[in-house]
C-alpha positions in Angstrom: 81.2 76.4 131.9 80.2 79.8 130.5 81.6 80.9 127.2 85.2 82.0 127.5 86.4 84.4 124.7 89.8 84.0 123.2 90.5 87.5 121.7 91.9 87.5 118.1 91.7 83.7 117.9 90.1 81.4 115.4 89.9 77.6 116.0 90.7 75.5 112.9 89.7 71.8 113.0 91.0 69.2 110.7 88.2 66.7 110.8 89.0 63.2 109.6 87.7 59.6 110.0 89.6 56.3 110.2 87.3 53.3 109.7 84.4 55.5 111.0 86.2 56.7 114.1 86.8 60.5 114.3 90.3 61.9 114.3 90.2 65.6 115.1 93.2 67.9 115.2 92.7 71.5 116.4 94.9 74.5 115.6 94.4 77.8 117.4 95.4 80.7 115.2 96.0 84.4 116.2 94.7 86.6 113.4 96.1 89.7 115.0 92.8 91.6 115.2 89.1 91.1 115.3 88.5 87.9 113.2 86.6 88.5 110.0 85.1 86.1 107.5 88.1 86.8 105.3 90.4 85.7 108.1 88.4 82.5 108.6 88.6 81.7 104.8 92.3 82.5 104.7 93.1 80.2 107.7 91.0 77.4 106.1 93.0 77.8 102.9 96.3 77.5 104.9 95.1 74.4 106.7 94.2 73.0 103.4 97.7 73.5 102.1 99.0 71.9 105.3 96.8 68.9 104.7 98.4 68.5 101.3 101.7 68.0 103.1 100.3 66.0 106.0 98.5 63.4 103.8 101.9 62.2 102.4 102.7 60.7 105.9 99.2 59.4 106.7 97.7 56.0 106.0 95.1 55.6 103.3 92.5 54.6 105.8 92.4 58.2 107.1 89.7 60.1 105.2 89.5 63.9 105.5 85.9 65.1 106.2 86.3 68.9 106.3 88.2 71.9 107.6 86.1 73.9 110.0 87.3 77.3 111.2 85.4 79.2 113.9 85.8 82.6 115.5 86.2 81.9 119.2 86.8 85.5 120.2 83.0 86.0 120.8 80.1 83.7 121.7 78.3 82.3 118.6 81.2 83.4 116.4 81.2 83.1 112.6 82.2 79.8 111.0 83.6 78.6 107.7 83.4 74.9 106.7 85.7 74.1 103.8 84.9 70.9 102.0 87.5 71.5 99.2 89.5 68.4 100.2 86.7 66.3 101.6 87.1 62.6 100.8 90.9 62.9 100.2 92.9 60.2 102.1 96.3 59.6 103.4 98.7 58.5 100.7 100.5 55.6 102.3 99.0 52.2 101.4 101.0 49.8 103.5 99.7 48.4 106.8 98.2 51.0 109.3 99.3 51.5 112.8 96.9 50.9 115.7 94.2 53.5 115.9 95.4 54.9 119.2 99.0 55.4 118.2 100.0 59.1 117.6 103.0 61.2 116.8 103.1 64.3 119.0 104.2 67.7 118.0 104.9 69.9 121.0 104.3 73.7 120.7 106.6 76.1 122.5 106.1 79.8 123.1 108.6 82.4 124.6 107.4 81.5 128.1 107.7 78.5 130.4 104.8 76.8 132.3 101.8 74.7 131.3 99.8 77.7 130.2 102.3 78.4 127.5 102.8 75.0 125.9 100.6 72.8 123.7 100.6 69.4 122.0 99.1 68.1 118.8 98.5 64.3 118.5 98.6 63.2 114.9 97.0 59.8 114.2 96.1 57.8 111.2 99.7 56.8 110.6 101.2 53.8 108.8 103.3 51.0 110.3 106.0 52.1 107.9 106.7 55.1 110.0 107.8 52.9 113.0 111.4 52.1 113.8 110.3 49.6 116.5 107.3 49.1 118.7 108.0 52.2 120.8 109.5 54.7 118.4 109.0 56.3 115.0 111.8 56.6 112.4 113.7 59.8 112.4 112.5 60.2 108.8 108.9 60.1 109.8 109.4 62.6 112.6 111.3 64.9 110.3 108.5 64.8 107.7 105.9 65.7 110.3 108.2 68.5 111.7 108.7 69.8 108.2 105.0 69.9 107.4 104.3 71.8 110.7 107.1 74.2 110.1 105.8 75.0 106.6 102.4 75.6 108.1 103.7 78.1 110.6 105.7 79.8 107.9 102.6 80.1 105.6 100.5 81.5 108.5 103.1 84.1 109.3 103.3 85.1 105.6 99.5 85.6 105.7 99.8 87.8 108.9 98.7 85.1 111.3 100.3 82.9 114.0 99.8 79.4 115.3 99.2 79.8 119.0 98.6 78.2 122.4 95.4 79.0 124.2 95.3 78.8 128.0 91.9 78.6 129.6 93.0 77.9 133.2 95.5 79.3 135.6 96.3 77.2 138.8 93.1 75.2 138.2 90.9 78.2 138.0 89.1 79.2 134.7 90.3 82.5 133.3 87.7 85.1 132.5 89.3 85.6 129.1 91.5 82.9 127.5 95.2 83.8 127.1 96.6 83.5 123.6 100.4 83.1 123.1 102.1 82.7 119.7 104.2 79.6 119.0 107.9 80.2 118.3 109.3 76.6 118.2 108.2 73.0 117.6 109.5 69.8 119.1 108.7 66.5 117.3 110.2 63.5 119.0 110.2 59.9 117.9 108.3 58.4 120.9 105.0 56.7 120.1 102.2 58.3 122.1 98.5 57.3 122.5 95.0 58.7 122.1 92.6 56.1 123.5 89.5 57.9 122.3 90.5 57.0 118.7 89.9 53.3 119.3 86.6 51.6 118.5 85.8 51.1 122.2 
């Protein structure tokens, strides 16, 4: 597919490994203008602060590699790779959950429909966050929700916004990706799955 610009948008990647298997979480951020290197650096800093909260609920087998922020408003956009926190791990040292298990944070915008909603699958979690085989404890879900809420608040204070990027409409690729700012989060207690995070 040809490059599809997402105006005003930078893509922030939280790149981690668990026993050699990648765990990547992506955040699309509206910088409210043409992205600059300063914006990329600022977003990387905010993701780093978010990581400081996130690692308190992750298992110690999760190892952060880097935070990569890329301007996706243009082809071959500028990129910042922040290694400030490289090598840091999750802080929970009890037994880990299965690699595919994930806690999902759903992103909501002011509009309905698939183009205006997003999901983030957080892996690298400990068994201690489980209430039973199918559900997380309310405390674990609340901790994740709190970390995400603080992240959104910090982005807003910096003049940015966590966003949902829509690249398709009715199965057809958009010429230009549609960016919509997130206004609410939903973090439920159901255990979800990301099979690509297994060793197979």
